[in-house]
N, C-alpha and C positions, 0 to 999 in steps of 0.2 A: 492460642488457637491460630492455626495457619491462615494466612490471608486467602480470601476466596479468589479463584482465578476467574476474571470477568472477560477473558479474551473470547470474543464472539466467534462462533462457527458460522454464523449467517445472520441476516437481518432479524430473524425471529428470536435470536438469543440475546439481543440488547436489553439491558435493564431499563426499567421505567424511568423516564426523564432524561435518558442519555441523549436523544436527538435534540431536545431543547437546550441541554448544556453545551453540546457541540456547536449549535448555531450561535449561542451567546458568546462562546469563546472565540469563534471565528470573527464575529462582529467586533469583539474587543481587540483582537489582533489588528484588524483592518483600521479601526479608529486610532490605535496606538501608532501604526505605521504612518498614517496621514499626519498625526500631530508631530511625529518625529521629523517627517519631511518638511513640514511647515516651519518647525523650529530651526532646522538646518538652513532652510532658505532665508529666514529672517536674519539669522546670524551672518550668513554670507552677505546679504544686502547691508547689514550694519558695517561689516568690514569694508565693503565697496564705498559706502558713504564716508567712512573715516578716511580712506585713501584719497577720495575726491576732495574732501574738506582740506586735508593737509596740502594737496597740490594747489588748491585755490588760494589758501592763505599765503603760501610761499610766493605765488605769482603776484598776488596783490600787495604783499608787504615787502618782498625782496626783489620784485621785478623779474622773476624767473621767466624765461621765454618758452616757447612751445617745444624747442629741441630737448628740454629737460624731460618732457614726457616720453619722448622717443628713447632716451637713455634709461629712464626708470623702467619702461616696458622691457627693454633688453635685459637689464640687470635682474628684475623680478622673475622673468622667465628662466634665467640662468640659475637663480637661487632655488626656484621651485619648478623644476622641469616636468614634474608629474601633475601639476595643477594648471588647469586651463583658466582663462579669464584675464590674463595680464597683457593682452595685446595693446598696442598704441590706441586703437579705436575704443577698446573698453575703458582705458584710463580716461579718455576724453568723456565717455559716458559717465564715469564715476564723478568727474568734476561737474558735469551737468546736473547730476543728482544732488550734489551738495549745493549747487546754485539754486535749484528749484526748491529744495527742502533744507534750509540752512541749519536748522536745529535737529540734531540726531535723535534726541529723546522724542521730539514731535514726529519725526519721520517714521520711526519704528511703530508708532501707533496708527499710522495711516494705512488704508487698504493697499496703497502702492507697495508698501513694504512686505505685504503678504503675497505679492505676485511673483511669478518667475522673472528672472532678470531680462529675458528676451521680451516679455510683455512690457516691462518698464521702459526698455529702450524704444518701443513703439510709441508709448506715450510721449517720450521726450522728442522723438523725431516728428510726430504728426501734430502735436497740440502745443499751443502756447499759453493758453489761459489756465491758471492753477485750478479753478473751479471745474473746468471741463475735464482736466486730467483726473480730478477726484471723482467725477461722475462716472467716467469709463472704468476707472480702477475698481470702484465699488461694485459695479454691475458685472465686470469680468470675474471678480472674486465670488460674487453671489451665484452666478450662473455657470461658472467653470468654463468660460470661453477659451478656446484655443487662440494661439497668436493670429492665425488666419482669420478667425471669426472676429477678433478684436479689430484687426485692420479693416475688415469689411464694414463693420459698424461705424468706425470712424470715417471711412471714405463716403459712406452714405448719410453721414451726419445724423445718426440715430438720436443724439441728445436733443437736436432741434425738432425732430419729427415725433418723438414720443409724447403722447398725450396732447398733440397739437390739433387734432381734428375737431371742428365745430360740432357741438352736441347739445342735447337738452337734458343730460343726465342729472344735473343739479335740480331741475324742476320735477323729476320723476322718481329720484332715488334719495335715500337718506344721505347726509353729508359724507360720512365715511365710505359708504358704498359708492357714491357718486365719484369720489376721488379715485377709488380702485378701478371702477369701470373706465374712467377717462384715461388711466394709464395703459389700458388695453389698446388704445387707438394709436395710429401712426398717421402722419400727414406730411408728405405723401407716403404711400406704401411703395417701396422700390422693388419691382419684380425684374431685376436686371439679369435673372437667370432665364428669361424668356427671349424669344426672337421677336423682331419687330412685326413679323407677319402674324404673330399670335394674337394681335389686337384686331384682326380683320372682322371678327364677330364675337358676340358674347359667348356662344357655345365653344368657339375655338379657343378663346381666352381661358374659359373654365377648364377645357381639356388640357391645355398647356400647363396650367397650374397643377392639375392632378398628375400629369406625366412627370412632373418634377416636384413631387409632394414634399420631400424633405426640405428643399430650398424654399418652397412656398411657406411651410410652417415656420421656418426661420424668419421669413419676411414678416409674418403676422405677429411674431414676438414669442418670447419664452413662455412656456406653459400651455400653449395652444395644442389641443389634440383634435385630429380630424374625425368627424362623425360621419359625414356623407356628402355627396354631391347629387343635385337634382333629387332631393328628398321629397317623397310624395306623401301628402296628407289628404284624407278624405273627410270633408266637413259637410254634413247634411246632403250627401249625394254629389257634391262638387269636389273636384280635385284641385288642390293647391300644391305648388312645387317650389321648394326653397332651393336657391342656387347652391349655396355652400353652408354647411352647418358644422360648427366647431364647439368644443367644450374646453373651458379653461380649468385645468386640473388644480391650480392653486387657489383661484377665487371660487371654484365650484359653481360655474354658471355657464349656460349655453350662450353662444354668440352666433347670431344669424348674419350672414354676409350676402349681399346682393351686388351683382356686377352689372355695370352699364358702360358701353363703349363710347357713349356720347357725353354731352354736357348734362349737368344736373337739371332735372325737371321736378317741380313741386309734387307732382303726382307719384313720383317714385317713393316718397316717404310714406304716403298712405298705404301703398302695397307692403313696404317693409314693416310698418307698424302692425299690419294685420298678421304678418308672419311671426313677428315677435310675440304678440298676444297668443297666437296659436301654439307656438312651441312652449311658451310659459304654461299654458293650460294642459297640454298633452304630454310633455316630457319632464317638466320641472318637478323635482321632489322637494319635500319639506326642508331638507338640509341645504338645498341649493339657493344661491343668491338669484335675484331677478334676471331674467334673460334680457340681453341688449342686442341691438342691431347696428350693423355698420354698412353704409351704402358707399360703394366704390364707384367713382365717376371719373371721366377723363378730364373734366373741367367744371367750373362752377362760378356763379355770380354770388359773391359773399353776402350781399344784402338780401337776395332772394332766399338763400340758404337760411339766413337768420330768421326771416319771417316764417319759412316753412317749418323750421324746428320748433318755433314757438307754438305752432298749431298742431304738431304731431302728437298722437295719443299714446305713444310708447317711448321708452328710452332708446334713442337712436343717435348715431353720429354720421356725418358726411365727410368722407375723405377722398382725396384724389390718389391716383396711382400712376406710376411711370415705369417703363421698361428699360430706362437708362438710368445709371447711377449719376449722381451730381458730377463726378469727375468726367464721365463719358459725355454728359450734356455740355459741360464746360468746353469740351473740345470741338463742339459744333459751332458753325458761324452764327453770329447774331442775326435773328430773323429780320429785324428792322434794317440792319446794314446790308444784308443780302438782298432784300427787296429794293432798297434804294439803288444798289449797284445794278441790279437787273433792269430797273426802270431807266436808269441813266444810259445803259447800253442800248436798250430798245429805242429810246428817244434819239440817240445819236444815229442809229441805223435809219430810222424814219426820216430824219432831217437830211441825211446824205442822199437818200432816194428821191425825196421831193426836190432837192436842189438839182439833181441830175435831170429829172423830168422837166423842170422849169427851164433848164438851159437848152433843150432840144427844140428845133424849129417845128412849127405846126405841120402836121401831116407826115413828119419823118417817123418811121417805125421805131419803136422802143426796142431795147434788147430783148424784152419778153416777146414782142411781135416777131423779131428776127428769129428767135429760138423756136417759136411756134411754127414759122414758115419752113424751118429746116427739117421739121418732123414729117416724114412721108405720110400721105394719106393711107388709111387702112381700108382695104376692100372689105365691106361688110359681108360679102358673100364668102370671103375666105376664112371668116371666123368660124371655128367648129361649133356645132350646136351645143356641146357640153361645156363651153368656155364659161 
């Protein structure tokens, strides 16, 4: 029996189940391509590690100098002209990899060995502690960070800020849920994509965050989806307005964010707790985890925050925010030193002025008097009425 011709003349001629099969095959091809790319990348990093290890061993055992790396780079590029990666700089990186991860079998099991080579060089350049390198490598691999995103998170010290905001989650949520909610927080939140003038008022700050929404979502962390700004709720005839409302797509929970441009006040948590309870009641579905709130303030007294959190009725956290990255802030003069310098300058000027006044005979006009006498009188009648 001849095979049936299934060549479709149009969408209506496709056999049953064709669309499902096509999607399954497409997904299988994509998955296979990703696995092949990762396998090739791991094999390349294994090669680089072995080269770096051999260079390191020869230098330590035989006393080879740095010029040997220059010659190796030259000879390897001559032997493999169509293969990139054998520059002098890269060979030094290979040696650094072998130094950071001495055991090859252990190295290939690490998240760092699953990263692109350029990501790995960022870890080597920017970080010294093995545990910190491991932290960034694992999250870069998990969230698919680009090199620029990885560099930004390292520059803003994400590993120190993640989960660092004071909260009462442990008192209001089950242990596992509490840990998850805590990982949502940052302290401080770094909004270095904003201008300094954007902090002039809460409304202006909110608007600036929304104008640069993609960067704002990145600052709030992976998995945050924007729901709305100035979200209105009517409760018993009264209207309540939530500053910013997000939904975490991985944890399946709403996150209420309130912005304050000043320092922390205990009353802010009462307002935020009300909003959290309201969102939990009106928007939360059975499959969702409990709603949490994050209060963003320009500064805080840690002891007052601790007392206020203990009395808050809902799961909330208090975090600070900054419109400068740690690197930018490090470039600014120290406030205490600047204040001391200005105070010293002002004191010196006042001392010199008082010394000059004390040295003049009584009744002799001062420089200020002389200057004043030199200014001609103004005829009041000559001044226009609209002046």
